[in-house]
FITOR-28176 format. One record per residue: residue in three letters; x, y, z of N, C-alpha, C, CB in turn. Coordinates in steps of 0.05 Angstrom, whole numbers, plus 5000, padded with zeros to 4 digits. Glycine has a CB too. Layout:
ALAXYZXYZXYZXYZ...
//
This chain:
MET895872512960894272592984896072423010890672472979THR896872223002897971993015900072133031899171752996GLY901772283016904172343032903272553055906572463012ARG900572753045899472883067898972743088897273003062GLN897772563087896372323114899072213126894171983099THR900972253118903772073124904872373146906371973086THR904072593131906572793153903772793179907873273135ARG901272733175899672903190899272653219896573013170SER900072413209900272203226903172233239899671923209ALA905172253230907472263239906872583268909972303208SER906172783255905672983280903972873301904273253272GLY902272643296900472623316902272393329897272563307GLN903372343319905372123342907372263359907471883325THR907472463341910072653358909572703384910672953348LEU906272843382904972963406904572793431902373073399VAL903072553420903472333436906472273449902672113421LEU907872213432910372183446912072353469911872173428PHE911172693464911472953482910472833496910573223477ALA907872813504906672863526907372573542903572943522LEU907872443534908872213550911272253568909571983533ALA912572353543915272503555915672743578916472613531LEU913372843576912773043591911272983616911473213576VAL909672783614909572663644911672563654907772443647ALA912672293644914172203659917372333672914172003646MET917772623646919272803666918172943689920373003653LEU915573023686914173173710914272893739910173283697SER913772723730914172503750917072453762913272243736MET918572573743921672513759922372763775924472463736VAL920272943773921273253782920273143804920073593769ALA917073103799916373003819917072863851915772933808LEU918572663832920072473855921972633866921372193846VAL923572663849925272873866925173073885926272983854ILE923873313875922373513896920673443922920373653880ASP918773303906916773183933917272953944913773133928ALA918972823940920472533961921172633975922572333955GLY924072913958925573093980923673114010926073433966ASN921873383990919873374018918473244034918573444018ALA917573004030916272804037917972674059915572654014TYR920172724062922572604081922772824094925472504069ALA922773054093922873334105920473294129922073604081GLN918873284112915173244129915573024148912073124104GLN916972774131916472544154917772584186917872254141ARG919872664179922372794200921173004215925072934184ARG919273104202918073444224915673244247914973814193THR914573074226911572854235913272784269910872424204GLN915572574255916672474276917572624307918672374264ASN918672804297919772924323917273074341922273164314GLY915673134323912773184330912673024353910473124308ILE912272774340911172594362912072494381910372414355ASP915272554368917172474399917272664419920372424394ALA916272934408915473094433912873104449915773334426THR910672924437908272864446908372704465906672784429ALA910472404465909972184479911972334507911171854460GLU913872474505916172544514913672834541919072654481ALA912272944528910773124541908473004563909573294519GLY907372774551906072464570908172334587904972174548ALA910672334585912472224609913972414618914272004602VAL913772664619914772824645912072864658916373134639GLU909172894654906972824677907972584691903872744666LEU908472354677908972094695910972134709909571844682ALA913272294710915772394724914872554750917572604704ARG912172714751911672934762909572764794909873174734ARG908572524770907372454783908772254808905572384767LEU910372144796912071994808914672024828912471904792ILE914472264829915572394855914172484881916772614848GLY912272474873909572434893908572784889910472324935LEU907972984870906073194863903172994873906473304825PRO901873324881899073204896897173114861896973554922GLY895473014878893772914851893372674851894872954826ASN890272564842889672264841889972194819887372174848ASP890671904818890071834784887771954768889271514780ALA885572014778884172144747886072374739880472304751GLN886172504755888072754756889772834740889472764774TRP891872564745894472504727893172444702896572244737ASP892072264696890072164678889772364650887372154695GLN889572554668887772854645888973024644885073014650ARG892073024661894873124656896073064624896772964678VAL896672804630897972684615896172684582898672414631LEU893772644588891572684564892372964554888072674576ASP892373104573892873494563894473504545894173744586ALA896773454559899373424552899973364519900273214570VAL899773154522899872964493898873094470898072694495ASN895373194472893373334456895773564452890173424473ASN895673684478896973924469899674014451897174014489THR900973824460903773824445903473704421905973664460ALA900673474409901173514389899973684369901373344385ALA898873874375896374064371900074324366893074104410ALA900874344378902774644375905474394354904374844421ASN905174204339905974074332905973984310905874004343ALA902474104298900774114273900773794272902074304242ILE900973644292899773384290896373414285900573214319THR896073364253892173294261890373144259890473394252ALA891972854257890272584272892272504295889672284248VAL891572514318893072394335891372034341893372644363THR893171934340892071684351891771534380893171534339PRO889371504393889371464427892071404439887471214437ALA892571504450895771534470895571214488895571904502GLN896471074486897070764510898870894530899170424495TYR899370844554900470734575902270474564898270674596THR905470624579906270304571908670294600908170244529ASP909370054606910470024620913970054613909269814627VAL916070104626918870174631919970004601920170044667ASP918669834595920069624570918269714540919369194580GLY916569874547914470014526911769794518916470094496LEU911869554539908869404531906869674540908169044555THR904969624520901969774535901269694549899769814525LEU899869854564897869784599894669814590898670084632GLY894970054577892270124574891770424559891170104604PRO889270544552889470794535889270974563886670854508VAL890871274550890171454564887571574556892171614563GLY886071664582884971864594881371674596885372194574THR882271584608879671314622879071434652881170884628GLY880871584657880671644686882471534698878471574699THR884071314693885671154711888271044698884070934722ILE889971074707893270954711893370684715894871064738PRO894470494697894770154700897570144721895569954662PRO897770064736899469934753902569844729897469634767GLY904369944746906869944732908070094707907069724728THR905770354710906270564684908570704679904470774685GLN910570714669912970924665913070994641915670834672GLY910671034617911771134598908671204574914470914589VAL908771334561906771374546907671294514905971664550LEU905471164501905471024472904071334452903070664471ALA904671454437903871654424903771604396905271844429GLY902771674381902571734352900971874334902471564342GLY900471924315898472184296900372144276897972584309SER898472334260899072334223899072684226895472164194ARG899972774200899672974192899473024163901373094203VAL897473154148897473204112898673394107894973254096PHE900273374085901773704070901073614051905273834069SER901773824035901773894002903973853996901074173991THR903773763964905273753944906173973934904373643927PHE908973963915909274173901908674103872911974283906VAL909673873860908973763835907673623826910073693828ALA907873383856904973203851902573153837904073203865GLY901873453848899173473843898273443811898373743854LEU900773533799899373563774899773323766900273773755ILE899973013773899372743758897772663782902272513748GLY895672773793893572713808894772663836891972493796PHE896972773849897272793874897972973890898372663879GLY895773053904895773433910896773363940891773653909THR896173163961897073183982897772883989895373323999PHE900972904012901772684015900672654057905372664002THR901072424072899972434095902272284106897172324098ALA903172434126906372284142904972204173909972594146SER906471924181905571914199907971724227902971824188ALA907271754237910371684262907771534290912972154279ASP910371444306909671394330911971384351908371164329ALA911371414374913471384394912771274424914571644397ILE915471224444914871184466916571314477914570954472ALA915871394502918671574510917671404545918672064504VAL919771354561918671274599920671444610919170884615THR919571394636921271604659921171374671919971924676GLY923771404688924171224713927271384728924570824701TYR927571304750930271404772933271334760930171204805ALA935171404768937871424750938571204768940071724748GLU940371024756942570784771945570844758941570404761SER947270884775949670834759951070594774951571104758SER953270574764955170284777958370374775954669934754GLY959570314787962470344794962970674805964370274765VAL965770724797966470994819964771234804970371104822GLY966871174777965171434747964271664759961771324728GLY965371924778964972084788962272154812965272174769VAL961871844819959671834840960271914865958671584844ILE960472154873961372274900958672124919961472704899PRO960772074936958471904975958172164984960671635011LEU957072414964955572645001952472684982958273185012THR951172625009947972704999946572935004946072545008PHE944173055002943773255018940273254999946673565016PRO937973305024934873265014933373434994933173285036ILE932473284975931473414954929673724960929873194942ILE929573784983928474104993931174224994926774135027VAL931674364982934774554985934174605019934974944960THR937074645030937574685060938874905061939074485074GLN939475065073941275225085942975155114939675455089CYS944375295126946675295145945075485165949775415132GLU944175335197942675585212945375515239937975505223THR944875745254947275785272946275535293947576155288GLY947875325302947475185315944974925316947575325330SER944574925285942474765281942474645257940374895285GLY945274595248945874475222944374615194945174175226SER943874395181942974565146939674555152944074325106ASN938174505180935774465175932574625168935874365192ARG934474845147933475045146932174985104936075295159LEU929474995106928774845076928475165066925274575072TYR929575165034930075425027929675375000932875565036HIS928775534980928375534950928475874949925175354937PRO930176004940930276284920927376344898933476234897PHE928076184888926176184866922376034871928175984844GLY922976054894919575954900919575604888916676204875ASN917075644870916275354855916675304820912675314861GLU919775534820920275444792921375284796921375584774GLU923175254762924075024755927075124767923574934720TRP928474874775930574934794932674964771931174694819PRO934275184779936675334767938075104752938675494789HIS939275124724941574894717943375144697940074534696GLY944974904683946275074667948975294676944075194658PRO951375354663952975354664951975804680954575194636GLU950375804656950276154668948676104705947076434639ASN948775884714946675954738948275704757942475884729LEU950975824762952075734785951275804822954575804779VAL950975484832949475444850951575394873947475224843ALA950875474899953075334922951175164943955075604941ILE952474904942951274694954953274714986951474374931PRO949874715000952374765025953474515051951075045044LEU955374595056956174385070956874495101958674255054CYS954674435120954474585146956474425164951274585158SER958174605181960174575195959074535229962174825187ASN957274565229955574495252953174395256955274665262GLY953674115270951573895267949673935289952673585269PRO946873705284947273535258946473735248945873255251GLY946773605216946273775189944873525172949573905174ASN943373565165942673345141944173375114939673365133VAL946573415112948073425089949973205097949273715081GLY949872975083951872715094952972625075950672465107TRP956272545087958072385073957472035070960572435086ILE956571885052955371605053957271455059953971495030ASP956971205073959171035085957570735061959070995132TRP958570775038956770505024957570265038957470434989THR959670225048959769945067959469985103963069805060PRO957469975107957770045137957869795160955370235144PRO958269895184957870095202960370285203957269965228PHE959970585211961670645210964070715205961570625214GLY964270745175966570715162968770985169965670695131GLY967271205164967771395171969471565154968471335190ALA969971865157971272005132974471855121971872345142SER976071675128979171685118977171325103983171695152GLU974771305096974971025083972271205055973670665112ILE970171455066969671605050971871725033968371755061ALA973671795043975771845018976871665000977971945026GLU977171455004977671274994976171214978978071135005TYR972171294984970371244956971771534932965771284965ILE972571684950971771984934974371904916971772374956ALA976571824922979771784902979171584888982971714919GLY977771434892976871204862979270904876978671404813ASP980270934909981670744916979570494926983570854937LYS977370534933975870294945972770364921975370344990ASP972370154912970170004897966670074916971269614898HIS965970274911962970184923960070024910961970434930GLY961969974885958769724865957269854861956869464877THR955569734856952869834833950669974864950669424808ILE950770284844948670454868946870404859948770754874THR944070384870941470334858938870574870940869984866THR937770744857935470834866932370694858935671084859PRO931470824876931070954912932270674935926471034922MET933470774947935270494971936170654987938270264961TRP935270545013936970635035939670615036936270525054TYR940770755053944270815053944571035073945770935021PHE947270915089948370945114950771205113949570635123VAL948871385129950871545126953171615157949271785114ALA955271685146957771555173957671875185962371405159GLU958372115158959272285174957772585164962472255174THR958472755172955773045167957473195164953273175191GLY956473425154958673715146960973705128960273835172ALA962173855140965073975127967273785134966074285140ILE967673615116969973425130972573565120970073075121SER974973665140976673785127978473555115978073965144SER978073375117979973245111979573095083980573085132LEU977073145075976473125048977273355029973773085046ASP978073535031979073785020980173714989981473905041ASP982873564999985273454976983773244958988473284991ASP981473054965980772914955978272994940980972744970MET976873114941974673244928975873424899973173434951ASP978773584915980273764897980273664862983373764910PHE979973344870980773254844978373244819981972954849TRP975873284838973973284820972973584806971673144834GLU975073774816974474054806973874054772977174254813ASN972574234765972274284733971573964722975674434717LYS970473754734969873504722966673494721971373244739ASP965473304720961773224715962272984743960473014670ILE960673094756960172854785957472864788961572924818LEU956672574800953772514805953272514831952872264795LEU952172724849950872724878948772554883949972984885PRO948672404890945572284909943572504921946572094940ILE942072504924939872644937937472474952938772804915PHE937572504975935272454986932172514991935772474999HIS931072375003926872425007927772615026923972095023ALA925472845016925472985046923573095033927973175063GLU920673245051918173245045917473475053916773055055ALA915573675058915273985070912573945086914974265044ASP912874065109909174035122908874305106908174055168ASP905774245109903574475091903074625112900474355075PRO904674835112902975145138899775095138903375595121ALA898175045111896075155114893974855127895275305083THR895474645142893274525160895274505174891274265156PRO892774395206893174315226895274115232891274265232GLN895673885212898073705226900273755201897073315233ASP902273575222904873685212906173375189907273785246GLU905473505160905873275147908673285134903573225127SER910873385142913073405136914573115136914073595151ILE915972985121917472725121920772705113915772545101LEU922272695125924872585129925372355129925872645148GLY927172365102928372035097930872015103928271915069THR930571955134932671835144932071625170934472055151CYS933471485177932871165197934971245214933470795181GLU933871275242935971105268936970875272935171085289ILE935370625245936070425260936270395226934170255287GLU937470115227937869975197934869855191940569695197PRO933869945161931169965152930869605149930870175120ALA928769515151928369345134928569225112927569355134ASN929169035099929868965074927468905057931768755075PRO926869025030928968995016930469325018928068864984LYS929669475037931069825036929769945010935269845031ASP928869884996927870074974925270204981927369924947GLN924070144999921570275005922770555028919170015021LEU921070805024921270935041920370835065920371105036GLY917770595064916570465099917670315105913870335106ASP920570255090922569985105923070105136926569935086CYS922970335146923770475164921570395184924070775156PRO922470215206920170265226918370545236921270165247PRO916570515244914670675248915670845271912170535251GLY916871075275917371215297920571225301915971085319ARG922671165283925271135281926671275255925570855281ASN924571475239925271595211924771995230922071445174GLY927072065210926372345223928972465235924072305246GLY930872235229933672275241934472485239935572135233THR937672745244937972905234941772785240936173165245GLY943872825216946672755233948572495225945772685264GLN950372485232951172265227950471915240953172345230ASN951671695230950871485234947471395224951571475260GLN946771465207943571535209943271405171942771995217TRP940671215167941371155141939271365136941270845127TYR939971405101938571675088937471485060941372015080PHE934771555053933571515033934571645014931371545036LEU935671464990936771594971933871554948940171454963THR933871824935931671784912931971764891930071924908THR935371974881936271974855938872054853934772134840PHE940072194832942672244820941972554809943571994795GLY943572744821943772974808945873044794943473154821GLU946173034768949173124756950273444754949273024727PHE952473394772953373634775956773684771952373684801HIS956673964753959174004738960774164764958774194706LEU961874054767964074184800966274294794965473954824LEU965274714796968574814789970774774820968375244780HIS967974864840970374914864969474784888970975234872SER970674644904970674494935972574584943970874184940TYR969974814968970774924987970374775011969875154987ILE971574585025971774485046972974515066972074355043GLN974974605074977774685089977274945094980574655074GLY977275035114977975385122975375455120980275595099ASN975675945115973075945121973476035087971676155149HIS970876005076970076075045968576235046969075895028GLN967476365074964776615064964676735039964776875080ALA967076805031966377065010965776854979969977355007GLU966276654979966776504954962776384965970576214954CYS962976364982960676054984957976304975959975825032ASN958076584994956076744992955477004970955976815015ASP956576884951957877114929955277154914960777014906PRO954477394918951677434910950877434877950777714924SER953677324861952477184844952277034833952177204836LEU951576964846949976604845947676544849950876414864ALA946276424827944076384831943176294849943476314818LEU943876084869943976024894945576014911943275894897ILE945276174942947076224949945776104986947876544938ALA947475964995945975795014944375965044948475575024SER945776195042945076405061942376595045948276595068SER941476495029940176755009938076915037937676594973ASP936876655060935176745074934576975096934776575079PRO933677295083934277555094934077555124932377755082ASP931977295139932277305160934677135178929977275165SER937577045162937976885171940677015165936876645166ASN942077045188945677295191947777085189946677495230GLN947376855187949076645191950076505158947176425211LEU952476565153952876635134954676365125953776905136LEU954976165094955375945092959375965092953375835064ASN960275765106963075795107964675505082964075755144ASN962675365083964475085064962175065041964874695084CYS962475005011960274895001962374794981957475084992LEU960074694961960574684930960374824905959774554924ILE961974934904961475114879960475014849964075244874GLY957675014837957774884811955774904797958274634811TYR953974734774951974804764950174544754952774994744PHE948374444756946774274749946674274721944474304759LYS947673994707947574064687944674014670949873974678ALA943073964687940773804668938473934685940673404667PRO935574044671933474204697932573864705929874504681VAL931373914730929773784748927373924754931073734769ILE926173674758923173724768922873814797921373444766ALA920974054799920874154822918574154836921574374820ALA917874054861914974084875913674334882914973964900ASN911874284892910674524894910174504931907674554870MET911674514941911374594968912974784990911174384977THR911974815013911775065029912374955052909075235030VAL914575035069914875025104914875305106917874855120GLY913275195136914075415157911675605146917575545155SER911275815150908676055147909976195117908576335182SER911876215110912776395086915376355073912876675095THR916376135091919276035066917875895047922075785077PRO919175955018917775814998920575565000916976034963THR918675324986921675104980920874964960922774875004SER923274814945921874634916924774404928921974854867SER922274164918924073894920925373864898922573644924LEU927573714889928373694867928473354855930973844869THR928673274835928273024836928672964805925572954850PRO931572964797932472894761931472684756935772854751LEU929172674739928072364733929572254701923872374729ALA930372104693930472024668928072084651931071754670ILE928172164626924572144610927372034581921272624603GLN926571814567928171654555925671574523929271364581LEU925771704503925571504481926771244478926171614462ILE925171054479925370844473924470694447924470774489LYS922670824419921770814400920970994394920670694397
//
């Protein structure tokens, strides 16, 4: 009898040890499989929250460039962008979003109908629950992945020569017209996004007949002229730090043939093109709301506000004017057609944008820069005249800082 009891006792111990070993083995399998899954789910959640914060910052960027709407409307747009993007990324529990300054310091909640002063970013957070594969066998059927992110927006800043070309054009696209420079506001895509990427080549007009509102910038005024501008392009002269928004002096306008060789150096390279402020008239109203960010005299210090130009002295065109630069466009230059007649190249119908696209204009463009914008830009919904569609373009930086 004693032998049988010993055998039964040993068998029972074996079962217990096997059960314990099985639990340990399942735990190890769960650790390998579900831990890997948890890492992937956490990364997916972080990506979703990053996109959520960026969606809110995009709306702040649109507000920053002056699209229509009061604070209550913009607050709702930010809230909708946050919630819709979170839902699209399967974020099931969204932490109330917060507005932040450019450094990520929280300023107040999103969704209250107000936007605090100094707002330049959005803090978003949330979580999502996901099922486990093996861990459910040991009592862990679901895990939760949580994340947060801050995205901020603001205008660009650049320093040194570094491909900054002292040629500016307005945020509303222009085309050349006979006898009147580049004062026709035109955008062939209406209010859609500005074309970008190597498949969307554009021709930036260099109007030879002045006064135009395409200008070569003299970083150290007054009256530096083409020779000094050539030194800036070639890198022989340092213009120092360039910050936007800021007023800068324009000494020359149009296609300056003496700059042709200097600009050829930048072909097949990336350059930064300063862009100055312009607003179009609303044809639906009797008043003229158009604003051209130029000033006939030197604006008051600190020269970083559109209103620093005295009343009645803004809106001039041509050379020896001050221009209010708002941002930079990152442009890949393929061809620089400054000297000579280049109607065939500048008006090639294969271009996504040609400066003489207006069917009512018989003026063909002779001189231009051909290339493509490397990143999308934000387009404002504006019109000019009675039928000409336009868009303003202001590329703004939108960056994750957390």
